[in-house]
C-alpha positions as CSV (number, residue, x, y, z in Angstrom):
1,M,0.1,-0.5,0.4
2,K,3.7,2.6,0.8
3,T,4.8,1.7,-3.0
4,T,1.6,2.7,-3.9
5,L,1.1,5.8,-2.4
6,I,4.5,6.7,-3.7
7,L,4.2,5.3,-6.5
8,L,1.3,7.3,-7.8
9,A,2.5,10.7,-5.6
10,L,6.2,10.1,-8.6
11,A,3.1,9.7,-11.3
12,A,1.6,13.3,-9.7
13,F,4.7,14.8,-9.6
14,A,6.0,13.9,-13.0
15,G,2.7,15.3,-14.8
16,L,2.9,19.0,-12.7
17,T,6.7,18.7,-14.1
18,T,5.4,18.2,-17.8
19,A,2.3,20.1,-17.3
20,Q,3.7,23.3,-16.8
21,A,6.5,22.0,-19.4
22,D,3.5,22.2,-22.0
23,Q,2.1,24.9,-21.0
24,I,4.8,27.1,-21.6
25,E,5.2,25.5,-25.0
26,V,2.0,27.1,-25.5
27,V,2.8,30.0,-25.0
28,M,6.0,30.2,-27.6
29,K,4.2,28.4,-30.3
30,E,1.0,30.0,-29.9
31,A,1.4,33.8,-28.2
32,M,5.5,33.5,-30.0
33,K,7.1,31.1,-32.7
34,G,7.4,33.8,-35.6
35,N,6.9,36.7,-37.8
36,N,3.5,36.6,-37.5
37,S,3.3,36.2,-34.8
38,L,0.7,37.3,-31.3
39,H,2.7,39.1,-30.1
40,S,4.7,39.8,-33.1
41,K,1.3,41.3,-34.3
42,V,0.7,43.6,-31.2
43,A,4.9,44.8,-30.6
44,T,4.4,46.0,-34.1
45,G,0.7,48.2,-33.8
46,K,-0.6,45.0,-36.3
47,G,-2.8,44.2,-33.9
48,T,-6.7,44.7,-32.7
49,P,-6.8,44.8,-28.8
50,D,-7.8,41.4,-28.8
51,D,-5.5,40.5,-30.4
52,A,-3.3,42.7,-27.3
53,K,-5.5,41.3,-24.2
54,K,-5.5,37.6,-25.9
55,L,-1.2,37.9,-26.1
56,L,-2.0,39.9,-22.1
57,E,-4.0,36.3,-20.8
58,Y,-1.3,33.9,-22.5
59,F,1.9,35.6,-20.3
60,K,-0.2,35.4,-17.0
61,T,0.5,32.3,-16.8
62,L,4.3,32.3,-17.0
63,P,5.6,33.0,-13.8
64,S,3.6,31.0,-12.0
65,E,5.6,28.5,-14.5
66,T,9.3,26.2,-13.9
67,P,10.9,27.4,-16.7
68,P,13.4,24.2,-18.2
69,E,17.0,25.6,-16.5
70,G,17.8,29.3,-14.9
71,D,16.3,30.9,-11.5
72,A,13.1,31.3,-10.6
73,A,13.9,35.4,-9.8
74,S,15.0,35.6,-13.7
75,W,12.7,34.0,-15.0
76,K,9.9,35.9,-12.6
77,E,11.3,39.3,-13.6
78,K,11.3,38.4,-16.9
79,T,8.2,36.9,-17.4
80,E,6.0,39.8,-15.3
81,T,8.4,42.7,-17.5
82,L,6.0,41.4,-20.4
83,I,3.2,40.8,-18.9
84,A,3.8,44.5,-17.8
85,A,4.4,45.5,-21.4
86,A,1.8,43.7,-22.7
87,Q,-0.8,45.6,-20.1
88,G,1.8,48.4,-21.4
89,V,-0.2,47.8,-25.3
90,V,-3.4,47.1,-23.4
91,E,-4.4,50.2,-22.1
92,G,-3.0,52.0,-25.1
93,K,0.4,53.7,-23.0
94,P,2.6,55.8,-25.6
95,G,5.6,53.6,-26.3
96,A,4.3,50.4,-25.0
97,N,4.9,48.9,-28.2
98,K,8.8,49.1,-28.1
99,T,8.7,47.6,-24.8
100,L,6.5,45.1,-25.7
101,Q,9.7,44.4,-28.4
102,E,12.0,45.1,-26.1
103,A,10.6,42.5,-23.8
104,G,10.0,40.5,-25.8
105,N,13.4,39.5,-26.6
106,C,13.4,35.8,-28.0
107,K,17.3,35.0,-27.2
108,A,17.7,37.4,-23.8
109,C,15.2,35.0,-22.4
110,H,16.3,31.7,-24.0
111,N,20.2,31.9,-23.7
112,V,18.5,32.5,-19.3
113,H,16.0,29.1,-19.2
114,K,14.6,27.3,-22.6
115,G,17.4,24.2,-22.0
116,Q,18.8,21.5,-23.8
């Protein structure tokens, strides 16, 4: 009985880890990947207000996730910067699109957090 509980707990933990990685992958695929990505459209001013809101919702899922590499403080800082930048676009703040372009620099985040 005790062994069964331990195995179930390990399976549940493995599932959570996979789910976290999967959520990051979803955001990268659905919001960040490619020249016509949601992020690209919104950051260049070609997206609609609904696009900006959708991007913000994607970004809001990231801070609670665990990146494949890097420390939690760096991950939190980078994801919260993305959220603030997207929120600025949603609110129509001057210069928000440029801020979002800078915050969404793929290489800056991938170098620290992407993993293999």
